[in-house]
C-alpha positions in Angstrom: 10.4 20.3 6.2 8.9 16.9 6.6 10.8 14.3 8.6 10.1 10.6 9.1 11.7 8.4 11.8 11.7 4.6 11.8 13.5 1.8 13.5 15.9 -0.3 11.3 13.7 -3.4 10.6 15.0 -6.4 8.8 13.7 -6.7 5.2 11.2 -3.8 5.7 7.8 -3.9 4.1 6.8 -1.5 1.3 5.2 1.0 3.7 8.6 1.7 5.2 9.9 2.9 1.9 6.6 4.7 1.1 7.3 6.8 4.2 10.9 7.4 3.0 9.7 8.6 -0.3 7.2 11.0 1.2 9.7 12.6 3.6 12.5 15.2 3.1 14.7 13.5 5.7 14.5 9.9 7.0 16.0 9.1 10.3 16.8 5.5 11.3 16.3 5.1 15.0 19.1 2.6 15.5 19.6 3.4 19.2 16.0 2.4 20.1 15.7 -0.6 22.4 15.6 -4.0 20.6 12.2 -5.7 21.0 12.0 -9.5 20.7 9.2 -10.6 18.5 9.1 -7.3 16.6 10.4 -6.7 13.0 13.9 -5.8 14.1 15.3 -9.2 13.1 12.5 -10.8 11.1 10.1 -10.4 8.3 7.9 -12.4 5.9 8.2 -13.7 2.4 5.6 -15.4 0.3 6.0 -19.1 -0.4 3.9 -21.9 -1.9 2.9 -22.8 1.7 1.9 -19.2 2.5 3.8 -16.4 4.3 7.0 -17.6 6.0 9.1 -15.7 8.6 12.8 -15.2 7.9 14.4 -14.6 11.3 18.0 -13.6 12.1 19.0 -15.5 15.2 20.3 -13.0 17.8 21.5 -12.8 21.3 18.4 -10.9 22.5 19.1 -8.5 25.3 17.5 -5.2 26.5 20.0 -3.3 24.5 19.8 -0.7 21.7 19.2 -2.3 18.3 22.7 -1.2 17.1 24.3 -3.3 19.9 22.4 -6.5 19.2 24.8 -9.3 18.1 23.9 -12.1 15.7 24.0 -15.6 17.0 26.3 -17.1 14.4 26.3 -20.5 16.0 22.6 -21.0 15.3 21.7 -22.9 12.1 18.6 -23.6 10.1 18.5 -27.0 8.3 22.3 -27.2 9.0 22.9 -23.9 7.2 24.1 -20.6 8.5 21.3 -18.1 8.9 22.4 -16.0 5.9 22.8 -19.0 3.7 19.4 -20.3 4.7 17.7 -16.9 4.0 19.3 -16.4 0.6 18.4 -20.1 -0.2 14.7 -19.4 0.6 14.7 -16.2 -1.4 16.1 -18.0 -4.4 13.7 -21.0 -4.0 10.6 -18.9 -3.8 11.4 -16.0 -6.2 13.5 -17.6 -8.9 10.6 -17.5 -11.4 9.6 -13.9 -10.8 10.0 -11.4 -13.6 12.9 -9.4 -12.0 14.7 -12.2 -10.2 17.8 -12.1 -12.4 18.3 -8.4 -12.1 17.9 -8.4 -8.3 19.3 -11.7 -6.9 23.0 -11.4 -7.7 23.5 -8.2 -5.8 21.3 -9.4 -3.0 23.3 -12.7 -2.8 26.5 -10.6 -2.5 25.0 -8.6 0.4 24.1 -11.7 2.3 27.3 -13.7 1.8 30.1 -11.2 1.4 30.9 -11.0 5.1 30.4 -12.7 8.4 28.0 -10.2 10.0 28.6 -9.6 13.7 25.8 -7.1 14.4 22.2 -7.0 13.4 22.3 -3.4 12.4 24.9 -4.0 9.7 22.9 -6.5 7.6 19.7 -4.5 8.2 21.3 -1.2 7.0 22.9 -2.9 4.0 19.5 -4.3 2.9 17.7 -1.0 3.6 20.3 0.9 1.4 20.1 -1.7 -1.3 16.3 -1.4 -1.5 16.4 2.4 -1.3 18.7 2.4 -4.4 16.6 -0.2 -6.1 13.5 1.9 -5.7 15.3 5.0 -6.8 14.7 6.9 -3.6 16.9 9.9 -3.1 15.7 11.0 0.4 18.8 11.4 2.6 18.9 9.0 5.6 20.6 9.5 9.0 21.3 7.3 12.0 19.9 8.7 15.2 23.0 7.4 17.1 25.2 9.8 15.0 23.2 13.0 15.8 24.7 13.6 19.3 21.3 13.8 20.9 20.3 13.8 24.5 20.3 10.1 25.4 18.0 10.7 28.4 15.0 11.6 26.3 12.5 8.9 25.4 9.4 8.3 23.4 7.7 11.4 22.0 10.3 13.8 23.5 13.0 12.0 21.5 11.0 12.2 18.3 10.6 16.0 18.9 14.3 16.4 19.6 15.1 14.8 16.3 12.6 17.0 14.5 14.2 20.1 16.2 17.7 18.9 15.3 16.8 19.2 11.6 14.5 22.2 12.1 11.6 20.1 10.7 8.1 21.5 11.2 6.2 18.4 10.1 6.5 14.8 11.4 5.3 11.8 9.3 3.9 9.2 11.6 2.6 5.7 10.9 -1.1 5.2 11.3 -0.8 3.9 14.8 1.5 6.7 16.0 -1.2 8.7 17.8 -1.9 5.6 20.0 1.5 5.8 21.7 2.7 9.4 21.1 1.9 12.4 23.2 0.3 14.6 20.6 0.1 17.6 22.9 3.9 17.7 23.0 4.0 18.0 19.2 1.5 20.8 19.4 3.5 22.6 22.0 6.6 22.2 19.8 4.8 23.6 16.7 5.3 20.4 14.8 2.4 19.2 12.7 1.9 15.4 12.8 0.9 13.9 9.4 -0.4 10.4 9.5 0.8 8.0 6.8 -2.1 6.5 5.0 -0.5 3.5 3.3 -2.5 0.8 1.7 -0.8 -2.0 -0.3 -1.7 -2.0 -4.0 -2.3 -5.6 -5.2 0.0 -7.0 -7.8 0.7 -10.4 -9.3 2.5 -12.8 -7.0 3.3 -16.5 -7.4 1.5 -19.0 -5.3 -2.1 -17.8 -5.5 -3.9 -14.6 -4.5 -2.2 -11.4 -3.5 -0.9 -11.4 0.1 -0.1 -7.9 1.4 2.5 -6.8 3.9 5.3 -9.1 2.8 8.9 -7.7 2.7 9.4 -5.0 0.1 11.7 -7.5 -1.7 8.5 -9.3 -2.8 7.5 -6.2 -4.7 11.0 -5.8 -6.2 11.2 -9.3 -7.4 7.7 -9.2 -8.9 7.5 -5.6 -10.2 11.0 -4.3 -10.4 9.6 -1.3 -8.4 7.7 -0.4 -5.2 4.0 -1.0 -5.1 
């Protein structure tokens, strides 16, 4: 069994879902520590002025991602963060081939409730994109697995693998730089490195720019590229 584990990023890029497709089980590491400046609360879209960050304002603390609260008092151009984000998505993708089939549901996700916690909007979007890309891999939250909360880093990854009796772990390309590979070997778990390279496709506003949010591919292709 092949398992992949990833933190719950905001508007994940296509490689996140490529990893999901390739795995038998996908675990969202929602109880990992929040990291300011990472992709937990921000990602990029393509605009006429180049890539632009969409950032959810949060009360950043050294807490698990699933405990991070959104700063609802913060505004962008006098708009609430969710109104501003959906406005920018509409402004920059309204002329893409699959805009009409995607935007209405996305608009509902952004505006249907006053989100309190970062994890809630992140998971709603992850599930929306999972369904849009027709991915049937089951996903689990690490916080719901009743694991040993004292284990960190590689030991925690191995614990999750053992929980599901997985003998293969799908790692991002940089995984070996921070994981203890010897521990995987001792646990008889084979580490497979994801070799994901974005495939160019037509985008508005000039030449192809890789590593945008996967929404970019959905708006432009109706699928994952």
